[in-house]
N, C-alpha and C positions, 0 to 999 in steps of 0.2 A: 530648383528649390526642393528641399527634402521634406518629406512628410513627417508628422510627429512620430509616427511609428518607426520610421528609419532612424530618426534622431535618438529615440529611446533604445533601439537595438544597438546603436553605436555606443551609447553610454553603458549599456549592459555588457557589451563585449569588453569595454575598457575596465569595468569593475571586476570582471571574472575572466581573465585571459585563459584559464584552463577549460572553460566551457567549449571552446572551439576545437579542442584536440580530439583526434580520432580515437575510437575505442579499439584496443588491441584484441586479437582473437582470444587470448587468455581471459581478458576482462569480459568479453562476450559470453564465454563459457561460464564464468562465475555468475554473471547476471542471469543467465538461463537457469543455472542451478538454484539461485536464490528464488527465482520465480516459481520453480517447481516445488521447492521446499515450503514456501509460504502458501502456495496454492493448497498443498496438503494440510498444512496447519489450519488454514481457514476452513477447509472442508471438514476436518475432524471436529472443530468447535461447532460448526453449523449442524452437523449430524447430532452431536450430543445435545445442543440447545434446542434443536427442533423437536427432539424426542421429549424433552422437558416441556416444551410448549404444547405439544400434542396431549401430554398427560394433564397439563393444567386446563386445557380447553375441554378435554373429556370430563374432567371433574367439575366443570362449570365455574372455575375460579378465574374470573376476568382480571382481577388485580395481579395475580401471579403470572398470568399470560402476558400482561403488559410489562411486568418486570423482566420476564424472559426475553421478550422482544427487544427491550432496551438493552439488555445485556448482550444479546446477539449483535445488535448494531454497534455497540461499544467494542466488543471483542474484534469484530471485523475491522473497524476503523483503527484499533490499536495495532493489529497485525499488519495491516496495509502500511501504516506509518512506520512500523518497525522494518518492514521489507524495503520501503523506500530509503530509509536511513542506511541500511546495509548495502543497497545498490549504489548509493552515493559514495559510500566508503570504497566500494569496489572500483568505481569510476576514477576516483582520486588516486588510487594505488598505482604506482608505476614500477 
C-alpha cells in the first residue's frame, strides 16, 4: 500500500515529466551565475536601503523607518522571485 506522499509524488511526476531530467553542466554554470548575479543585486539594494533606514532612525522618524523596512522586504522578495523565474527558464532550456 502506497502512502499519500508517494501517490502525490507520482501524480506530480506525471504532470511535469521535465522535472526528473538531470541538469547539464552548462545549466549548472548558468544557475550559479544567476545566483551570484542576484546575490549582488540583493546586497546592493540592502546596503542602500539600510543606509536610508539608519538615517530615518537617527532622525527619529519611525514612520519613515517602517516604510524603508517594508521596502527592503519587498525589494528582497521581488529580486528572489525574479531570480527563481530566471533559474526556472535556465532549467527548461535545452
